[in-house]
C-alpha positions, 0 to 999 in steps of 0.5 A: 723228792719233787715230781716231774711235770709228767709224773704230776700229770699222771697223778692228776689223771689218776685222781680225776678218774677216782673223784670224777669231774670237778669233784663229782664222785665217780661210780666204780667201773662195772664189767659189761654183762654177758653177751655172745655171738655177733657182738662187734658194734659201735655206737649202739641203739636198741629197739624191741619189736612187737614180736619180742625180738631186739635189734641193735642198730650201730655204725657197724650195721645191725645185730639181733637177739631174742633174749638180749644176750645171744646176738646174730648179724642182721645185715645193713641198716639201709637197703641202699644208703641215701645218695646225699651221704657220700657228699659228707662221707666218701665211704658212703657210711652212716654213723651212730643211728638213733632208733625209737618208736613214736607216733605209730612208726619207727624213727631213726636219726643218723650221721654223715660225716668224716672223722675229726671234721665238723662238716657233718649232717644228721639225717632222718628216716622212718619205717613201718616195721623197724627192720633192717632194710625197711627204712625210708630216708626223709633227708637232712635235718641239720648240718654243720660246716667248718666255720661253725663252733659245733658238730652236727653228729650223734643225734638223739631224739627226745620227746619231752613230758609235754609231747614236744620233740627235740634233737640232742647232738654234738661232739667236741667243738663247743659241745652238746646242743639241742634243737626243737623238732616238728613232730609232723616232719621230724625236722627242725620246728620253723617257729623255734630255731634256737640252738640250746647248749647242754654240755661243754668241756674245756680243752683238752677235754671232750664230750659227745654222743648225747642221750637223754632219758626221762625217769623219776621226774628228771631228764638225764643227759648221758654223754661220752667223755674223752677219746674214742676210736683208739682201740685198746688205748681209748679213754672214753667213759660215760658221764651223766647230769640231770635237769628238770627241763629238757633244755637244762641246765644239766647238773652233775652229782656235785651240782656242777653245770655240764656247760661248765665241764660238769658230769658224773662218770658212771662207767669207765675202763676196767680190765679188758674193757677199754673206753666204754661209750657211744651209749644209749638207754633202752627202757625194757619191761624189766627196767632201763638198760645201758647199751654201749660199746667198748674196746677189747684187748685186741682193739675190737669194738664190742657190745656192752649191756648193763642194767641201769638202776637209780639210787635213793637220790635218783642218780643212775647206777650201772649194775 
């Protein structure tokens, strides 16, 4: 009996979820680790301060914990949102903060944009303490406009093995990009204005939220595939590729270039965990930690935390 077009599409979707993109075997989904308290977050990025306390910065604000399990509300990111943000976001809201510690200070790259547009900007702020409300804005780093083929959101600071600074970013359009930064200013390096392409997916596929982590002599590019922000109907999933150079090429487990739609899925929906993505990786004393959001059955964005190990072939495995 012949299958109708809808049935064929459904079957192909099931097959794709099992074997991954371009035949790259997908890891079986793993449920999120146990977290309690204030766990409604979106696009989380983790810091650990000198006193051992964790702070997770997110589009939704900041939560804190002493044990990486029980979290409480820690307030807003900024004491006053930078004035320029409103020209990109009428709600004066910043998105997807990326926090890290380099050169003796805490750094944050964040987004100002409007959903489903690429009129966007990535801003930069610094802090001597890393605590909510302490951030001093340093202005705009990079922008995109409606005529561009990229989207300047979801910035992630990468410091490579040679000490050079880079900013990965991108969402939909032509995919994930990378520019070189000046460590002295935190903004684009004037002597290298190239915009490198790291990952792309053909329509109707989507890729966004890059995060680059170094381990085992590799640069691992973690991205989010497919549809975010649809509550329990979200189809987000976390995929990865790796490269020997920060500028790529990033290949998945099957050897497919991520610029050609490659990417090995390592976390996807399972049970009441829908659409995991918006990920970052935090290196703690006990190893690498995958931090992300997912949607529960009610459609609320929840904090997901899992340990991240590496198998015998040095590919990341969610635990």
